C-alpha positions as CSV (number, residue, x, y, z in Angstrom):
1,X,-8.7,1.5,-14.1
2,X,-10.6,0.5,-11.0
3,X,-11.3,2.9,-8.2
4,X,-11.7,1.5,-4.7
5,X,-12.8,3.3,-1.5
6,X,-10.6,3.1,1.5
7,X,-12.3,0.5,3.7
8,X,-10.7,-1.6,6.4
9,X,-10.5,-4.5,7.1
10,X,-11.4,-5.4,3.5
11,X,-8.7,-3.1,2.2
12,X,-5.9,-5.5,1.3
13,X,-8.1,-8.2,-0.2
14,X,-10.2,-5.6,-2.1
15,X,-7.1,-4.1,-3.8
16,X,-5.8,-7.3,-4.6
17,X,-2.3,-6.5,-3.1
18,X,0.2,-9.2,-2.5
19,X,0.4,-10.3,1.1
20,X,3.6,-11.6,2.8
21,X,4.0,-15.1,4.1
22,X,5.0,-15.1,7.9
23,X,7.9,-17.4,7.2
24,X,10.8,-16.9,10.0
25,X,12.0,-14.0,12.1
26,X,14.6,-12.8,9.4
27,X,11.8,-12.3,6.7
28,X,9.5,-10.5,9.2
29,X,12.4,-8.3,10.1
30,X,13.0,-7.4,6.5
31,X,9.3,-6.8,5.9
32,X,9.2,-4.5,9.1
33,X,12.4,-2.7,7.9
34,X,11.1,-2.1,4.4
35,X,7.7,-0.7,5.6
36,X,9.7,1.5,7.9
37,X,11.6,2.8,4.9
38,X,8.3,3.4,3.0
39,X,6.9,5.4,5.9
40,X,10.1,7.4,6.2
41,X,9.7,8.1,2.3
42,X,6.3,9.4,3.1
43,X,7.5,11.7,5.8
44,X,10.1,13.0,3.3
45,X,7.4,13.6,0.8
46,X,5.3,15.5,3.5
47,X,8.2,18.1,3.7
48,X,8.3,18.9,0.0
49,X,7.6,22.4,-1.2
50,X,5.9,23.5,-4.5
51,X,8.4,23.3,-7.5
52,X,10.1,20.2,-6.0
53,X,10.9,18.9,-9.5
54,X,12.2,22.3,-10.9
55,X,9.3,22.2,-13.4
56,X,6.5,23.9,-11.2
57,X,4.9,20.6,-9.9
58,X,2.8,21.2,-6.7
59,X,3.9,19.5,-3.5
60,X,1.3,16.9,-2.4
61,X,-0.9,18.5,0.2
62,X,-0.3,17.5,3.7
63,X,-3.7,15.9,4.2
64,X,-3.0,13.7,1.0
65,X,0.2,12.6,2.5
66,X,-1.3,11.9,5.7
67,X,-3.9,10.0,4.0
68,X,-1.1,7.9,2.2
69,X,0.3,7.3,5.7
70,X,-3.0,6.0,7.0
71,X,-3.0,3.7,4.0
72,X,0.4,2.6,4.4
73,X,-0.2,1.8,8.1
74,X,-3.5,-0.1,7.2
75,X,-1.8,-2.1,4.6
76,X,1.2,-2.9,6.8
77,X,-1.3,-4.1,9.6
78,X,-3.1,-6.3,7.0
79,X,0.1,-8.1,6.1
80,X,0.5,-6.5,2.7
81,X,4.0,-6.9,1.0
82,X,5.6,-3.3,1.3
83,X,5.4,-1.5,-1.9
84,X,8.4,-1.5,-4.4
85,X,8.1,2.3,-4.6
86,X,6.4,5.3,-2.9
87,X,6.7,8.6,-4.8
88,X,5.0,11.9,-5.3
89,X,3.3,12.6,-8.4
90,X,3.6,15.8,-10.5
91,X,-0.1,16.5,-9.8
92,X,0.2,16.5,-6.0
93,X,-0.8,12.9,-5.6
94,X,1.1,10.0,-3.7
95,X,1.7,6.8,-5.6
96,X,2.5,3.3,-4.2
97,X,3.6,0.7,-6.6
98,X,4.1,-3.1,-6.4
99,X,6.4,-4.6,-9.2
100,X,7.1,-8.3,-9.7
101,X,8.1,-10.2,-12.7
102,X,4.5,-10.7,-13.9
103,X,2.4,-7.8,-12.4
104,X,2.5,-4.2,-11.7
105,X,0.0,-2.7,-9.2
106,X,-0.3,1.0,-8.6
107,X,-2.3,2.7,-5.9
108,X,-2.6,6.5,-6.4
109,X,-3.8,8.6,-3.2
110,X,-5.3,11.9,-4.6
111,X,-7.5,13.2,-1.7
112,X,-7.8,13.1,2.1
113,X,-9.1,10.1,4.0
114,X,-11.9,11.2,6.2
115,X,-11.8,8.3,8.7
116,X,-13.9,5.2,9.2
117,X,-17.1,7.1,10.3
118,X,-17.1,9.5,7.4
119,X,-17.9,8.9,3.8
120,X,-14.9,7.2,2.0
121,X,-12.6,9.1,-0.1
122,X,-11.2,7.5,-3.2
123,X,-8.0,6.0,-4.3
124,X,-7.2,4.6,-7.7
125,X,-5.7,1.2,-8.5
126,X,-4.2,0.2,-11.7
127,X,-3.0,-3.5,-12.1
128,X,-1.5,-4.9,-15.2
129,X,0.2,-8.0,-16.2
130,X,3.6,-7.9,-17.6
131,X,2.3,-7.9,-21.3
132,X,0.1,-5.0,-20.7
133,X,2.7,-2.9,-18.8
134,X,5.2,-3.4,-21.7
135,X,2.7,-2.1,-24.3
C-alpha cells in the first residue's frame, strides 16, 4: 500500500487514477452525470448516524466526508474518471474505488483535509492488477 498526501494539481497523476478522454458532448455529459451521482452519494454518507450497518459501525465524521468531497471535486476538476463506487467504511472512513477488467484502485479517506496552506493530511491508495485482486 502506498500513502499519498492530498496535493493539487499533482493529485490525479500522483495517484495514478484513470483520466477520461474528452471525446464528444455525450461522453462529457455522462462523466458529469456520474460525478454528480458520486457527490450525491457522499452527501448521503454525510447524513449517516452511528450504527448505520446494524453492527455498531461508526458513521464517518463530517470532516472526513467533507474531505472526501474536496477530494472528489479536485479529481473531477483534474479530469479523473468518476469512481466506480463511493462507500463508507466500517471504521468511519470513506472509500473511492475504480474497477476495470485489468485493475482495481482504492482511495481511502481517513482524516480531514486541512487545506492547501496547511500540512497535508493523508489518504491511502491501494492499486492492484486483476491477478493480485483475485488472490
